[in-house]
N, CA and C atoms as an extended XYZ file, in Angstrom:
204
Properties=species:S:1:pos:R:3:atomname:S:1:resname:S:1:resid:I:1 pbc="F F F"
N        56.863       -1.790        3.361 N   MET     1
C        56.016       -1.295        4.417 CA  MET     1
C        56.307        0.176        4.693 C   MET     1
N        57.577        0.555        4.674 N   PHE     2
C        57.929        1.945        4.945 CA  PHE     2
C        57.264        2.877        3.942 C   PHE     2
N        57.333        2.527        2.669 N   ALA     3
C        56.746        3.375        1.638 CA  ALA     3
C        55.241        3.490        1.825 C   ALA     3
N        54.589        2.410        2.162 N   GLU     4
C        53.137        2.415        2.348 CA  GLU     4
C        52.745        3.308        3.523 C   GLU     4
N        53.429        3.170        4.628 N   VAL     5
C        53.154        4.000        5.809 CA  VAL     5
C        53.403        5.468        5.487 C   VAL     5
N        54.472        5.730        4.762 N   SER     6
C        54.828        7.100        4.420 CA  SER     6
C        53.813        7.727        3.469 C   SER     6
N        53.444        7.022        2.407 N   GLU     7
C        52.517        7.561        1.418 CA  GLU     7
C        51.124        7.789        1.973 C   GLU     7
N        50.664        6.900        2.799 N   ARG     8
C        49.310        7.018        3.347 CA  ARG     8
C        49.226        8.010        4.506 C   ARG     8
N        50.367        8.366        5.089 N   GLY     9
C        50.353        9.273        6.233 CA  GLY     9
C        49.823        8.603        7.483 C   GLY     9
N        49.896        7.277        7.541 N   ALA    10
C        49.375        6.528        8.685 CA  ALA    10
C        50.080        6.905        9.985 C   ALA    10
N        51.306        7.302        9.899 N   TYR    11
C        52.058        7.664       11.096 CA  TYR    11
C        51.441        8.888       11.779 C   TYR    11
N        50.869        9.816       11.006 N   ARG    12
C        50.245       11.010       11.590 CA  ARG    12
C        48.979       10.662       12.352 C   ARG    12
N        48.241        9.677       11.856 N   ASP    13
C        47.006        9.273       12.531 CA  ASP    13
C        47.277        8.728       13.926 C   ASP    13
N        48.476        8.226       14.140 N   LEU    14
C        48.824        7.655       15.439 CA  LEU    14
C        49.722        8.570       16.260 C   LEU    14
N        49.838        9.834       15.834 N   GLY    15
C        50.516       10.826       16.646 CA  GLY    15
C        52.004       10.978       16.427 C   GLY    15
N        52.551       10.378       15.409 N   SER    16
C        53.977       10.518       15.135 CA  SER    16
C        54.176       11.579       14.061 C   SER    16
N        55.280       12.303       14.135 N   GLN    17
C        55.542       13.368       13.171 CA  GLN    17
C        56.298       12.887       11.941 C   GLN    17
N        56.981       11.758       12.051 N   MET    18
C        57.776       11.250       10.934 CA  MET    18
C        57.551        9.751       10.780 C   MET    18
N        57.503        9.263        9.532 N   PRO    19
C        57.240        7.825        9.331 CA  PRO    19
C        58.344        6.943        9.907 C   PRO    19
N        59.579        7.384        9.840 N   GLY    20
C        60.675        6.592       10.385 CA  GLY    20
C        60.568        6.418       11.884 C   GLY    20
N        60.220        7.472       12.578 N   LYS    21
C        60.066        7.389       14.035 CA  LYS    21
C        58.875        6.514       14.414 C   LYS    21
N        57.836        6.560       13.585 N   TYR    22
C        56.683        5.690       13.818 CA  TYR    22
C        57.103        4.228       13.744 C   TYR    22
N        57.828        3.869       12.686 N   LEU    23
C        58.259        2.476       12.536 CA  LEU    23
C        59.226        2.073       13.637 C   LEU    23
N        60.070        2.994       14.033 N   GLU    24
C        61.025        2.708       15.105 CA  GLU    24
C        60.277        2.348       16.390 C   GLU    24
N        59.223        3.090       16.688 N   GLY    25
C        58.452        2.827       17.896 CA  GLY    25
C        57.575        1.600       17.783 C   GLY    25
N        56.889        1.439       16.651 N   GLN    26
C        55.956        0.329       16.488 CA  GLN    26
C        56.661       -1.011       16.318 C   GLN    26
N        57.768       -1.020       15.596 N   LEU    27
C        58.492       -2.271       15.365 CA  LEU    27
C        59.629       -2.491       16.347 C   LEU    27
N        59.822       -1.510       17.230 N   ARG    28
C        60.891       -1.555       18.233 CA  ARG    28
C        62.260       -1.755       17.587 C   ARG    28
N        62.501       -0.962       16.560 N   LEU    29
C        63.766       -1.024       15.841 CA  LEU    29
C        64.742       -0.035       16.434 C   LEU    29
N        66.010       -0.349       16.320 N   SER    30
C        67.027        0.639       16.670 CA  SER    30
C        67.053        1.684       15.564 C   SER    30
N        67.661        2.821       15.833 N   ALA    31
C        67.754        3.872       14.822 CA  ALA    31
C        68.511        3.365       13.596 C   ALA    31
N        69.539        2.562       13.817 N   ARG    32
C        70.325        2.024       12.703 CA  ARG    32
C        69.495        1.070       11.837 C   ARG    32
N        68.753        0.168       12.480 N   ALA    33
C        67.921       -0.779       11.738 CA  ALA    33
C        66.829       -0.039       10.975 C   ALA    33
N        66.251        0.984       11.577 N   ARG    34
C        65.234        1.787       10.902 CA  ARG    34
C        65.820        2.463        9.670 C   ARG    34
N        66.997        3.027        9.816 N   HIS    35
C        67.656        3.701        8.703 CA  HIS    35
C        67.942        2.721        7.561 C   HIS    35
N        68.390        1.531        7.887 N   GLN    36
C        68.659        0.521        6.858 CA  GLN    36
C        67.389        0.161        6.095 C   GLN    36
N        66.279        0.038        6.794 N   ARG    37
C        65.015       -0.288        6.136 CA  ARG    37
C        64.526        0.867        5.268 C   ARG    37
N        64.730        2.087        5.756 N   GLU    38
C        64.356        3.258        4.957 CA  GLU    38
C        65.152        3.300        3.659 C   GLU    38
N        66.450        3.077        3.758 N   GLU    39
C        67.305        3.094        2.568 CA  GLU    39
C        66.890        2.013        1.575 C   GLU    39
N        66.590        0.834        2.079 N   ALA    40
C        66.154       -0.253        1.193 CA  ALA    40
C        64.848        0.111        0.493 C   ALA    40
N        63.914        0.699        1.223 N   ALA    41
C        62.634        1.093        0.630 CA  ALA    41
C        62.820        2.178       -0.415 C   ALA    41
N        63.690        3.130       -0.145 N   LEU    42
C        63.920        4.213       -1.104 CA  LEU    42
C        64.550        3.699       -2.393 C   LEU    42
N        65.322        2.639       -2.316 N   ASN    43
C        65.938        2.066       -3.510 CA  ASN    43
C        64.942        1.282       -4.364 C   ASN    43
N        63.815        0.905       -3.796 N   LEU    44
C        62.831        0.098       -4.518 CA  LEU    44
C        61.672        0.908       -5.082 C   LEU    44
N        61.448        2.077       -4.564 N   ASN    45
C        60.279        2.858       -4.963 CA  ASN    45
C        60.656        4.010       -5.872 C   ASN    45
N        59.760        4.316       -6.773 N   ALA    46
C        59.942        5.496       -7.614 CA  ALA    46
C        59.814        6.733       -6.738 C   ALA    46
N        60.536        7.761       -7.113 N   MET    47
C        60.486        9.008       -6.366 CA  MET    47
C        60.002       10.106       -7.300 C   MET    47
N        59.713       11.265       -6.753 N   PHE    48
C        59.216       12.392       -7.523 CA  PHE    48
C        60.113       13.596       -7.302 C   PHE    48
N        60.310       14.387       -8.366 N   ASN    49
C        61.088       15.607       -8.208 CA  ASN    49
C        60.161       16.737       -7.760 C   ASN    49
N        60.697       17.935       -7.604 N   PHE    50
C        59.910       19.044       -7.077 CA  PHE    50
C        58.764       19.471       -7.992 C   PHE    50
N        58.883       19.220       -9.267 N   SER    51
C        57.803       19.588      -10.183 CA  SER    51
C        56.732       18.496      -10.294 C   SER    51
N        56.912       17.384       -9.582 N   GLY    52
C        55.927       16.306       -9.577 CA  GLY    52
C        56.182       15.218      -10.590 C   GLY    52
N        57.259       15.339      -11.350 N   GLU    53
C        57.596       14.323      -12.350 CA  GLU    53
C        58.159       13.088      -11.649 C   GLU    53
N        57.667       11.918      -12.047 N   GLN    54
C        58.129       10.683      -11.421 CA  GLN    54
C        59.508       10.303      -11.938 C   GLN    54
N        60.376        9.937      -11.019 N   LEU    55
C        61.724        9.488      -11.346 CA  LEU    55
C        61.794        7.978      -11.203 C   LEU    55
N        62.658        7.354      -11.962 N   ASP    56
C        62.844        5.913      -11.851 CA  ASP    56
C        63.518        5.567      -10.522 C   ASP    56
N        63.217        4.391       -9.984 N   PRO    57
C        63.888        3.970       -8.758 CA  PRO    57
C        65.368        3.710       -9.033 C   PRO    57
N        66.222        3.880       -8.022 N   PRO    58
C        67.648        3.635       -8.206 CA  PRO    58
C        67.981        2.200       -8.628 C   PRO    58
N        67.164        1.243       -8.222 N   LEU    59
C        67.377       -0.167       -8.577 CA  LEU    59
C        66.160       -0.663       -9.357 C   LEU    59
N        66.032       -0.291      -10.641 N   PRO    60
C        64.807       -0.606      -11.377 CA  PRO    60
C        64.530       -2.098      -11.544 C   PRO    60
N        65.554       -2.903      -11.777 N   ALA    61
C        65.329       -4.343      -11.968 CA  ALA    61
C        64.848       -4.986      -10.666 C   ALA    61
N        65.448       -4.607       -9.566 N   THR    62
C        65.035       -5.130       -8.261 CA  THR    62
C        63.635       -4.676       -7.940 C   THR    62
N        63.349       -3.423       -8.238 N   SER    63
C        62.012       -2.880       -7.978 CA  SER    63
C        60.963       -3.637       -8.790 C   SER    63
N        61.258       -3.921      -10.036 N   ALA    64
C        60.316       -4.648      -10.891 CA  ALA    64
C        60.039       -6.049      -10.339 C   ALA    64
N        61.070       -6.731       -9.901 N   ARG    65
C        60.889       -8.082       -9.336 CA  ARG    65
C        60.132       -8.037       -8.027 C   ARG    65
N        60.373       -7.008       -7.245 N   PHE    66
C        59.729       -6.868       -5.943 CA  PHE    66
C        58.234       -6.634       -6.095 C   PHE    66
N        57.822       -5.905       -7.119 N   THR    67
C        56.414       -5.584       -7.298 CA  THR    67
C        55.615       -6.702       -7.966 C   THR    67
N        56.288       -7.725       -8.502 N   GLU    68
C        55.577       -8.832       -9.150 CA  GLU    68
C        54.827       -9.688       -8.183 C   GLU    68
């Protein structure tokens, strides 16, 4: 969910400046719980470097199973 909200920019449509703060407010998460969810999402999703090249996710096997 974090990756989807972040990629679509849905948090901006509702007046939040950062996706993490949006989720913290909407899901009523503590800052620690929000951070844990962000870290988990970052480990499952591919990332991009500054030149736009896609990088593999840190946990590729888990990411593959998650997307099935």
